[in-house]
Residue, then its C-alpha position, 0 to 999 in steps of 0.5 A: m892326567v891332572i897335569q894334562s888337564v892343566k894344559d887343556f885348560l890353558i888352551h881352552i881359556g886362550l882359544e875359546k875365552g880369548a884370554s891374553e898371554a899375560t892372563i894365561r901365564a897368571y892362571e898357569a902359575d896359580v894352578i901349578q902353585f896349588l898342585d905343587f902345594l898338594k904334591r908336597e902335602l900328599d908326598a905324591r902326585p895329586r889326582f882329581a880325587d885329591i882336589d877337594g874343598i879341604a885341600i883348597m882351604s888348606y892351600l889358601g890358609n897356607l897362602s895367608r900365613a905366608g903373607y900373601s895380600s888379599r888381592s893376590i889370594a883373590r886372584k888365585i881363588a879366581s884361577l882355581k874356580s875357573f880351573c875346577t869349573f873346566c874340569m867338572k864340565r869335562g867330566f874329570m870331577q863329579a862336583d866343583p870343590s871350589a863352588a863354596l869359595s868366596s874371594p876376600r874383600t880387597g881394597r881398591d888399588l888406585p892407578v900409579f901414574a907420573g906427573r907431567e914434569t916427570i914425563e917431560r924429563m923422562m922423554t929427554l933421556p934417550s939419546p937421539d944419536t944411537k939406535k937404542g936411544l931412538r928405539d927407546r924414545a919411540v917406545l916411551e912416546l908411543l906408550y904414553g902418547t896412545g895409552m896402548r897396552l904392553s901386549e898391543l905394542v909388542g904385537c903391532d906391525i908397521n902396516r898398522c901405522d897410518f902417519l898421514r891420517g895420524t892413526i895406529k890400529v892395535l889388537g886388544k883383548r879378546g881380539k878386538e881392534r881399535l884405532l888410536p890417535l898417532g900424532g905429536m911427539a909419538a909420531e915424530s919419534l916413531k918416524s925417526y926410529l923407522q928412518n934409522r932402521y930402514g934408511v927411510p928418506e924424510e920426504v917419503w912420509n909425505s905420501r902413504e903410497d911413497y913410504v909403503a912403496f919404499l918399505g915394501e915387504g918391510m911394512t909387515d915387519p914388527l913395529f919394534a924389532g929385537r935381534g935378528g929382526r924378530r919381534i921385540s919381547r915384553r921383557t925388553i919393553q919392561r926393562i926400557v920403561r923401568k930404566y928411564f923411570e928409575q932416573v926421574a921418579a920414585l914410584s911404587r911401580m915402574s911398568p909400561h902400564v904406569l905409562r898407560h895410567t899416566f896417559a889416562t890420568h893426564l887426559l882426564e885432568a885436562g877435561a877429556d870425556l870419560r867415555a872417550v878415554q874408555e874408548l881409547l883405553g879399550h875398556a869393556s866397562l866404564t867402571t874400570t875407567q872410572n878408577y882414574t876419576h878417583v885419582t884426579a879427584e884426590r889430586l884436586r883435593d890435595v891442591y885445594d888443601q895446600a892452596h886454599p886459605r880456608a882449607 
């Protein structure tokens, strides 16, 4: 019964709340981890009656002793509170055992980003003479050139690219579409990849009607395809990004999201409007985008301290 409620909960946050695939996986892992802890403590499968405030506090204490960070614990508390609220509304619980919980105070994690020279070196690494090299270059250029999320890249189809208008349409969180600029090296790298993949003549790109006609049904194919033409996996994209980051930088994180952070940081450093960057990133709140202003402010202070004679 409890396990079935977890499945119902995940369906609920996916369909009714519009949570992303990554969010759903995170909630599932957090709730299952708690239930596994409870099963070990009880030496039996937990029932709804076993899920009370004492059980939750015992679990959180166990996490703290195991060395989990306050940020990780805060996320797990949020997952449990959401799950318990769902169960109470469905009548599985008479009261919410997580109602009195409060998240631990967490420090703000500044976004990890790469410098401009690092990005320049990174983009020269994929070989233009191999299919994988063309694909990898297009992946890197598109993530950095548009700031799109990993899930948005994976879920994108060819027909969402308009090379003549210089735009690409992505489907973001909660099913919201937004239009991103597609130009410069991102567009050129993507064209090279598609030309190699489909044998598209270079002159076809001068007319939307021509390349739509040339690709035909291929326009509905995934923008990046793996084996058998199936949509490329998140894990493959993550491996691609990490592979090239490891050759040019020693960052604390080397995920596709770092390229998104780098996109935003470089725009703000060049004087881009904060609201415009918010729109490009698809942030619902300006507060989220403002995290990047702390990064640029810290960098400016570092430059000042190093360069000013009276700093």
